[in-house]
Every structure is written in structure tokens, then in C-alpha cells.
C-alpha positions as CSV (number, residue, x, y, z in Angstrom):
1,X,116.2,-18.3,-15.9
2,X,114.2,-15.6,-13.9
3,X,115.9,-12.4,-13.4
4,X,115.0,-9.6,-11.1
5,X,116.4,-6.1,-11.7
6,X,116.2,-3.4,-9.1
7,X,117.9,-0.1,-8.8
8,X,120.9,0.0,-6.6
9,X,120.2,1.9,-3.2
10,X,123.0,4.4,-3.9
11,X,121.2,5.7,-6.9
12,X,119.3,9.0,-6.7
13,X,115.7,8.7,-5.9
14,X,113.1,10.0,-8.6
15,X,111.6,13.4,-8.5
16,X,108.5,13.4,-6.4
17,X,107.0,16.2,-8.5
18,X,107.5,14.2,-11.8
19,X,104.0,12.8,-12.4
20,X,101.5,15.2,-10.9
21,X,97.9,15.8,-11.9
22,X,97.1,18.2,-14.9
23,X,95.8,21.8,-13.7
24,X,92.4,20.9,-15.3
25,X,92.1,17.4,-14.0
26,X,88.7,16.5,-12.3
27,X,88.9,17.2,-8.5
28,X,87.7,13.6,-7.9
29,X,90.3,12.0,-10.1
30,X,90.2,8.1,-9.9
31,X,93.9,8.1,-9.6
32,X,93.7,8.3,-5.9
33,X,96.7,8.2,-3.5
34,X,99.2,10.9,-2.4
35,X,99.5,13.6,-4.8
36,X,102.4,15.9,-5.6
37,X,101.9,19.4,-4.5
38,X,103.6,21.3,-7.4
39,X,104.0,20.9,-11.0
40,X,107.4,20.5,-12.7
41,X,108.6,23.1,-15.3
42,X,107.7,20.6,-18.1
43,X,104.1,20.3,-16.9
44,X,103.6,24.2,-16.7
45,X,103.7,24.0,-20.4
46,X,100.1,24.0,-21.4
47,X,98.2,21.6,-23.7
48,X,98.1,24.4,-26.3
49,X,101.8,24.8,-26.2
50,X,102.1,21.2,-27.1
51,X,99.3,20.9,-29.6
52,X,99.3,24.2,-31.2
53,X,101.0,23.0,-34.3
54,X,98.5,20.3,-35.0
55,X,97.0,19.9,-38.4
56,X,93.4,20.5,-37.3
57,X,94.4,23.7,-35.5
58,X,96.1,25.0,-38.8
59,X,93.4,23.9,-41.2
60,X,90.5,25.3,-39.2
61,X,92.2,28.7,-38.9
62,X,92.9,28.7,-42.5
63,X,89.4,27.6,-43.4
64,X,87.7,30.4,-41.4
65,X,90.1,33.1,-42.6
66,X,89.5,32.2,-46.1
67,X,85.6,31.8,-45.9
68,X,84.1,33.6,-42.9
69,X,80.6,33.6,-44.3
70,X,78.0,31.2,-42.7
71,X,77.0,29.2,-45.7
72,X,77.0,25.7,-47.1
73,X,80.4,26.0,-48.6
74,X,81.8,26.6,-45.2
75,X,80.1,23.6,-43.8
76,X,81.4,21.5,-46.7
77,X,84.9,22.7,-46.2
78,X,84.7,22.1,-42.5
79,X,83.6,18.7,-43.0
80,X,86.5,18.0,-45.3
81,X,89.0,19.5,-42.9
82,X,87.6,17.3,-40.0
83,X,87.9,14.2,-42.1
84,X,91.5,15.2,-43.3
85,X,92.5,15.5,-39.6
86,X,91.4,11.9,-39.0
87,X,88.2,12.7,-37.1
88,X,86.5,10.1,-39.3
89,X,83.6,10.1,-41.6
90,X,81.0,9.2,-38.9
91,X,81.9,11.7,-36.3
92,X,82.6,14.4,-38.9
93,X,79.3,13.9,-40.7
94,X,77.5,13.9,-37.5
95,X,79.2,17.2,-36.0
96,X,78.7,19.1,-39.3
97,X,75.0,17.9,-39.7
98,X,74.3,19.3,-36.1
99,X,75.9,22.6,-37.1
100,X,73.9,22.6,-40.4
101,X,70.6,22.3,-38.5
102,X,71.4,25.0,-36.1
103,X,72.7,27.3,-38.7
104,X,69.3,27.0,-40.5
105,X,67.5,28.0,-37.3
106,X,69.9,31.2,-37.3
107,X,71.4,30.3,-34.0
108,X,74.9,31.7,-35.0
109,X,75.6,35.5,-35.2
110,X,78.9,34.8,-36.8
111,X,81.7,32.5,-37.6
112,X,82.9,32.8,-34.0
113,X,79.7,31.5,-32.7
114,X,79.7,28.5,-35.1
115,X,83.2,27.7,-33.9
116,X,82.1,27.8,-30.3
117,X,79.4,25.4,-31.1
118,X,81.8,23.2,-32.9
119,X,84.1,23.2,-29.8
120,X,81.3,22.5,-27.5
121,X,80.2,19.4,-29.6
122,X,83.7,18.0,-29.7
123,X,84.2,18.3,-25.9
124,X,80.7,16.5,-25.6
125,X,81.9,13.7,-27.8
126,X,85.1,13.2,-25.7
127,X,83.7,13.8,-22.2
128,X,82.2,10.3,-21.7
129,X,85.6,8.4,-22.5
130,X,87.7,10.9,-20.4
131,X,88.5,8.4,-17.4
132,X,91.9,7.6,-16.0
133,X,92.8,4.2,-14.6
134,X,91.1,3.3,-11.4
135,X,93.3,1.1,-9.5
136,X,91.2,-1.0,-7.2
137,X,93.0,-0.9,-3.7
138,X,91.1,-4.1,-2.8
139,X,93.1,-6.0,-5.7
140,X,96.8,-6.7,-4.9
141,X,98.5,-7.0,-7.3
142,X,96.4,-5.0,-9.8
143,X,97.5,-6.2,-13.1
144,X,97.8,-4.0,-16.1
145,X,98.5,-5.5,-19.5
146,X,100.0,-3.3,-22.2
147,X,99.3,-4.1,-25.9
148,X,99.8,-2.5,-29.2
149,X,101.5,-2.6,-32.6
150,X,105.2,-2.0,-33.1
151,X,106.5,1.5,-32.8
152,X,103.7,3.1,-30.8
153,X,105.7,3.8,-27.8
154,X,104.3,1.1,-25.7
155,X,107.5,0.3,-23.5
156,X,108.2,4.0,-22.9
157,X,104.5,4.5,-22.0
158,X,104.8,1.6,-19.4
159,X,107.8,3.5,-17.7
160,X,105.8,6.7,-17.5
161,X,102.8,5.0,-16.0
162,X,105.0,3.3,-13.5
163,X,106.6,6.5,-12.5
164,X,103.1,8.2,-12.0
165,X,101.8,5.4,-9.9
166,X,104.9,5.4,-7.9
167,X,104.5,9.1,-7.1
168,X,101.1,8.3,-5.7
169,X,102.6,6.1,-3.3
170,X,102.0,2.7,-4.9
171,X,104.5,-0.1,-5.2
172,X,105.0,-1.1,-8.9
173,X,106.5,-4.2,-10.6
174,X,107.2,-4.4,-14.2
175,X,107.3,-7.6,-16.4
176,X,109.4,-7.5,-19.5
177,X,107.1,-9.7,-21.6
178,X,108.3,-8.4,-25.0
179,X,110.8,-11.2,-25.4
180,X,111.0,-10.9,-29.2
181,X,112.9,-7.5,-29.0
182,X,116.0,-7.6,-26.9
183,X,116.0,-3.7,-26.7
184,X,112.7,-3.7,-25.2
185,X,113.9,-5.5,-22.0
186,X,116.9,-3.2,-21.9
187,X,114.6,-0.3,-22.3
188,X,112.3,-1.4,-19.5
189,X,115.2,-2.1,-17.2
190,X,116.4,1.5,-17.8
191,X,112.9,2.9,-16.7
192,X,113.1,0.6,-13.7
193,X,116.6,1.6,-12.6
194,X,115.8,5.3,-13.2
195,X,112.6,5.1,-11.0
196,X,113.6,2.4,-8.5
197,X,111.1,-0.1,-9.9
198,X,112.0,-3.7,-10.0
199,X,111.7,-5.5,-13.4
200,X,111.0,-9.3,-13.9
201,X,112.6,-10.7,-17.2
202,X,113.9,-13.9,-18.7
203,X,116.4,-14.7,-21.4
204,X,116.0,-13.7,-24.9
205,X,113.3,-15.6,-26.8
206,X,111.6,-16.8,-23.6
207,X,107.8,-17.5,-23.7
208,X,106.2,-14.1,-23.0
209,X,103.2,-15.8,-21.2
210,X,105.7,-17.5,-18.9
211,X,107.6,-14.2,-17.9
212,X,104.3,-12.5,-17.1
213,X,103.1,-15.5,-15.1
214,X,106.5,-15.4,-13.1
215,X,106.2,-11.7,-12.7
216,X,102.6,-12.1,-11.2
217,X,103.8,-14.8,-8.7
218,X,106.6,-12.4,-7.7
219,X,104.2,-9.6,-7.2
220,X,101.9,-11.6,-5.1
221,X,104.8,-12.8,-2.9
222,X,106.1,-9.2,-2.5
223,X,102.6,-7.8,-1.9
224,X,103.1,-5.3,-4.7
225,X,100.1,-2.8,-5.5
226,X,100.5,-2.9,-9.2
227,X,102.1,-5.2,-11.8
228,X,102.4,-3.6,-15.4
229,X,103.3,-6.2,-18.0
230,X,104.7,-5.4,-21.4
231,X,104.1,-7.5,-24.5
232,X,105.7,-7.8,-27.9
233,X,104.5,-5.2,-30.5
234,X,102.4,-7.0,-33.1
235,X,100.4,-6.0,-36.0
236,X,96.7,-6.5,-35.6
237,X,96.7,-8.8,-38.8
238,X,99.3,-11.3,-37.3
239,X,97.0,-14.1,-36.1
240,X,99.8,-16.1,-34.3
241,X,100.8,-13.2,-32.1
242,X,97.3,-12.1,-31.5
243,X,96.6,-15.6,-30.2
244,X,99.5,-15.2,-27.8
245,X,97.6,-12.4,-26.0
246,X,94.8,-15.0,-25.5
247,X,97.4,-17.4,-24.0
248,X,98.7,-14.6,-21.7
249,X,95.3,-13.9,-20.4
250,X,94.6,-17.7,-19.9
251,X,97.9,-18.2,-17.9
252,X,97.2,-15.2,-15.7
253,X,93.9,-16.5,-14.7
254,X,95.5,-19.5,-13.1
255,X,96.9,-17.2,-10.4
256,X,94.2,-14.6,-10.4
257,X,90.8,-15.3,-12.0
258,X,90.3,-11.7,-12.6
259,X,93.7,-10.8,-14.1
260,X,94.6,-8.8,-16.1
261,X,92.4,-6.1,-14.4
262,X,93.2,-3.6,-17.1
263,X,94.3,-4.1,-20.7
264,X,95.6,-1.0,-22.1
265,X,96.0,-0.6,-25.8
266,X,98.5,2.1,-27.0
267,X,97.7,3.9,-30.1
268,X,100.0,6.0,-32.1
269,X,98.2,9.3,-32.7
270,X,99.7,9.9,-36.1
271,X,98.4,6.6,-37.6
272,X,95.0,8.1,-38.5
273,X,92.2,5.8,-39.3
274,X,94.3,2.5,-39.1
275,X,93.8,3.1,-35.4
276,X,90.3,2.1,-35.8
277,X,91.3,-1.4,-37.2
278,X,94.0,-1.7,-34.5
279,X,91.5,-1.3,-31.7
280,X,88.8,-3.5,-33.3
281,X,91.2,-6.3,-33.6
282,X,92.9,-6.0,-30.2
283,X,89.6,-5.6,-28.5
284,X,88.4,-8.8,-30.1
285,X,91.6,-10.7,-29.1
286,X,92.1,-9.6,-25.6
287,X,89.3,-7.4,-24.4
288,X,90.7,-3.8,-24.5
289,X,89.4,-1.7,-21.4
290,X,91.2,1.4,-22.0
291,X,93.4,3.4,-24.4
292,X,96.5,5.4,-24.4
293,X,97.1,7.7,-27.6
294,X,100.7,8.8,-28.0
295,X,102.7,11.0,-30.1
296,X,100.0,13.9,-30.2
297,X,102.4,16.6,-29.8
298,X,103.8,18.7,-32.8
299,X,102.1,18.4,-36.0
300,X,99.9,15.4,-35.4
301,X,96.5,15.5,-36.6
302,X,94.9,14.6,-33.4
303,X,91.4,14.0,-34.9
304,X,91.8,10.2,-34.3
305,X,90.9,10.6,-30.8
306,X,87.4,11.9,-31.8
307,X,87.1,8.9,-34.2
308,X,88.0,6.4,-31.4
309,X,85.4,8.0,-29.0
310,X,82.8,7.8,-31.6
311,X,83.5,4.2,-32.7
312,X,84.2,2.5,-29.5
313,X,83.4,4.6,-26.5
314,X,86.5,3.1,-24.8
315,X,88.0,5.1,-21.9
316,X,90.9,7.1,-22.9
317,X,93.3,6.8,-19.9
318,X,96.2,9.0,-21.0
319,X,97.5,10.8,-24.0
320,X,101.2,11.4,-24.8
321,X,102.1,15.0,-25.6
322,X,106.0,14.8,-25.5
323,X,109.0,12.7,-24.7
324,X,109.3,13.2,-21.0
325,X,107.5,11.2,-18.2
326,X,105.5,14.4,-17.4
327,X,104.2,14.4,-21.0
328,X,102.0,11.5,-20.4
329,X,98.7,13.4,-19.3
330,X,95.5,12.2,-17.9
331,X,93.1,12.9,-20.8
332,X,91.2,16.1,-20.4
333,X,88.6,16.8,-23.2
334,X,88.3,20.5,-22.4
335,X,92.0,21.2,-22.6
336,X,92.4,18.9,-25.6
337,X,89.8,20.7,-27.7
338,X,90.9,24.1,-26.6
339,X,94.5,23.4,-27.8
340,X,93.3,21.9,-31.1
341,X,90.9,24.6,-32.1
342,X,91.0,28.4,-31.9
343,X,88.5,29.9,-29.3
344,X,87.9,32.7,-31.8
345,X,89.1,33.8,-35.1
346,X,90.3,37.4,-34.4
347,X,91.5,37.9,-30.9
348,X,94.7,36.6,-29.2
349,X,94.3,34.7,-25.8
350,X,96.5,33.2,-23.1
351,X,96.2,30.3,-20.7
352,X,94.9,26.9,-22.0
353,X,96.6,24.7,-19.1
């Protein structure tokens, strides 16, 4: 039986400032629409505040403090530190090899200069994949399908994206396609009630493709701007569940030949190189168009973002820097690298938005 949840009119409306753009977001951000004029207190916390405790930040500082001399030993240790922080062998080797060639040409006066070059190379690696969602206003509803393994924060991310889109003036509908986990439906309903976003769901154990098909029909009839569909978390090695994603796509095309218009793969930033295997398998099964990397705050290594950029070149739509809705940020390579690596080795600094 189809069920439709919507927040009661008497409930308090969501905070209009809750999902604003980050201070360093591009001026021509693809997330068009009305934007909030101020940042919430949570958003005023810089990227550096969120990522300062990362493994990469700690290891790089320790490395240069222990060995400030520009020599092969420093480069070898630097490569090890990058690999240990999940930057990946291919990306780490390429980065260090570039530094080795430039050091041989005596381009670096000191360790600070070498570190600045590394920071620049890391930003250059990430810049091509920094691209927020582009909701095509000519397509209604614009269908976003969320996929990922268990425990990556997929359902929570849906709620955060819905809130962001809503504050941009877009109407949003959610589809509770994770029918294997009853808590997922309840969690999505909670996000919907909190932000006055309707949720389409069926009973426990219902066919996921059927739920999402019904949701798309409802979104079309209600002239909704964006439909965001949840799916059950699944291991990339579970062939049957991966095949279900193919079925979902096939069913959606019966109503819209181009749906889904965006397939977002949610990656846990603490999973390291396993994120590479996940991305490869989900991309083959459903055709991933963008990534959301969660749980990068605190002591996460963070380097997997570079590995993903090097391996796949898929757009990184958002990164998760904390628990609140405001902590889902548009990916900003400069702010990210600035937060992960010290700008110098002996001077304190401020800022880092």
C-alpha cells in the first residue's frame, strides 16, 4: 500500500539559513536558485576546524619536523605518508615524482617551498572533479538516485541534500526505496517531517523498484522539482542486490527515458582503498554520475578523495564534515587541501574558510 508522509502544517518551518553555500564556493555555482544570505554558526566553522585532526595533517607535520632537509629520504617518507593516508599508490607516486624532478632542478629553497608545491599539486588533482549537482530546471522532476554500501550515511545524506535544495526554493519529494531496513524508512520520514518534505513509502519488504516507480509517478503528478530516491545499502560484491539497481533504472525509464538523471554514490571517507572497489562496481552496475564522501571530519585520513579523483575523475558533489545538515558541504579543493596540509612549517595562521 502506498503511503505518503508530509509534515503537519502546525510544525515549525526549517531554518532558511540552514544550507547556504560555503564561503569559498565558486561564484557561478551550479546550484542555482535563491540562496540564503547568511551563514549559520555551524557553517562559520572553517574546513580547517573540521579537518585539522586528520591523519594526513598530523603525519605531514611530524614528517617535516623530523626531517626538514630536502633529500631523497624526505621524499621517500613523504610518499609513505601519502599512501598511509589513503591517497593511493598511483596518485602518491605521481605527486612525489613531480616533486623529485623539481627538487633536482633546485626549484625549492626550503621545506616550506616544497610543501607549497605539494599543496598546489593536490589542488590541481582535485580541481577537475569539484562540481556540485546541476539540477536541470528543464527536467521535472529531476531524479536523483542514491546508492552505496551499508553504513556510509546514505539516508542521512539524502535528508541533508533535500534540505539544501529546499532552501534554494526547489520542491522536493523523497522515495523510501530502502525497504530492507525498517529503520531507514523511519529515518527518512524523520528528515521529511523536520524539513516539510513529503516521503513516499510502502510496507516493509516491498519491492524497491516499485516504491521508487510510485514515487516518480507522484512527483510527476505533483509537478515536483526534484525526486531523491533512497536504496538499500548493499555490498558491491552482492550480485543480486547490485542487479536490483539495474532493475530500478529499467523501471524508471518507463516513466522517463532519461531517469535517473543523477546517480550519487555515497562513500565513507574512512574506508580507505576499499572505496575504489566500491566505486568501480557501482559504476559498472548503475552508471554513477557523482560522489558524496562522508565522515571526513575528526581523525579521518581523507586521502581517499585524491585516490578517487585520480582513478575515476568522477565529480565530487559534496563532502560530509560532521553530523548536522550544514556539515554537508559543496566540495572545495582549495579549502580541503588547506585544511589537510599545513601552509608552512613554522608559522601560525588563521582563517581557512
